[in-house]
C-alpha positions as CSV (number, residue, x, y, z in Angstrom):
1,X,0.0,0.0,0.0
2,X,1.2,3.5,-0.7
3,X,0.5,6.4,1.7
4,X,0.8,10.1,0.6
5,X,1.4,12.2,3.7
6,X,0.9,15.9,4.1
7,X,2.5,18.5,6.3
8,X,-0.1,17.9,9.0
9,X,1.0,14.3,9.3
10,X,4.6,15.2,9.6
11,X,3.8,17.9,12.2
12,X,1.7,15.4,14.2
13,X,4.6,12.9,14.1
14,X,7.2,15.3,15.5
15,X,5.1,17.2,18.0
16,X,2.8,16.5,20.9
17,X,-0.1,18.7,19.7
18,X,-2.3,15.7,19.1
19,X,-1.5,12.3,20.7
20,X,-4.1,10.5,18.6
21,X,-2.7,11.9,15.3
22,X,0.8,11.1,16.5
23,X,-0.1,7.5,17.2
24,X,-1.8,7.1,13.9
25,X,1.1,8.5,11.8
26,X,3.6,6.6,13.9
27,X,1.9,3.3,12.9
28,X,2.2,4.3,9.2
29,X,5.9,5.0,9.6
30,X,6.3,1.6,11.5
31,X,4.6,-0.3,8.6
32,X,6.8,1.5,6.1
33,X,9.9,0.6,8.2
34,X,8.7,-3.1,8.1
35,X,8.3,-2.9,4.2
36,X,4.6,-3.3,4.6
37,X,3.8,0.0,2.7
38,X,5.4,3.0,1.2
39,X,5.2,6.7,2.2
40,X,5.4,9.4,-0.5
41,X,6.4,12.9,0.6
42,X,6.2,15.7,-2.0
43,X,8.6,18.6,-2.1
44,X,5.9,21.1,-1.1
45,X,5.2,19.1,2.0
46,X,8.9,19.5,3.1
47,X,8.7,23.2,2.3
48,X,5.6,23.7,4.4
49,X,7.1,21.6,7.2
50,X,10.2,23.7,7.4
51,X,8.2,27.0,7.3
52,X,5.9,25.9,10.1
53,X,8.8,24.5,12.2
54,X,10.6,27.9,11.9
55,X,7.7,30.3,12.3
56,X,5.3,28.4,14.6
57,X,7.4,26.0,16.6
58,X,10.5,28.2,16.6
59,X,12.8,25.3,15.9
60,X,16.4,25.9,14.9
61,X,17.5,25.5,11.3
62,X,19.9,22.7,12.3
63,X,17.3,20.7,14.1
64,X,14.9,21.1,11.2
65,X,17.6,20.0,8.7
66,X,18.3,17.0,10.9
67,X,14.5,16.0,11.0
68,X,14.2,16.4,7.2
69,X,17.3,14.4,6.5
70,X,16.2,11.7,8.9
71,X,12.8,11.5,7.3
72,X,14.2,11.1,3.8
73,X,16.6,8.4,5.0
74,X,13.8,6.4,6.6
75,X,13.0,3.0,5.2
76,X,9.9,3.0,3.0
77,X,9.9,6.8,2.6
78,X,10.1,8.1,-1.0
79,X,10.6,11.8,-1.9
80,X,8.6,13.1,-4.9
81,X,9.8,16.3,-6.4
82,X,6.9,18.6,-7.3
83,X,3.2,18.0,-7.2
84,X,1.7,14.5,-6.7
85,X,-0.8,13.7,-9.3
86,X,-2.7,10.5,-10.2
87,X,0.5,8.9,-11.5
88,X,1.7,8.7,-7.9
89,X,-1.3,6.5,-7.1
90,X,-0.8,4.1,-10.0
91,X,2.6,2.8,-9.1
């Protein structure tokens, strides 16, 4: 199965703003790490994530860079440059 995640999912995963959302997205990442599904992350999601981390959560650039790098190295996570269209669903 392929999951396309958005900025809200990433923020829920790295913050404690919603324990229910955090648990849900953590399960998706766990399944991806176990090769049970794939996670697609579009470039605009990364851009929004960085912007919100800087402006709302006041995180440092180095911490954000570490989080993004760690995300993109994660087993089962695939980066997609640009807009995800219907082709992303057909793979």
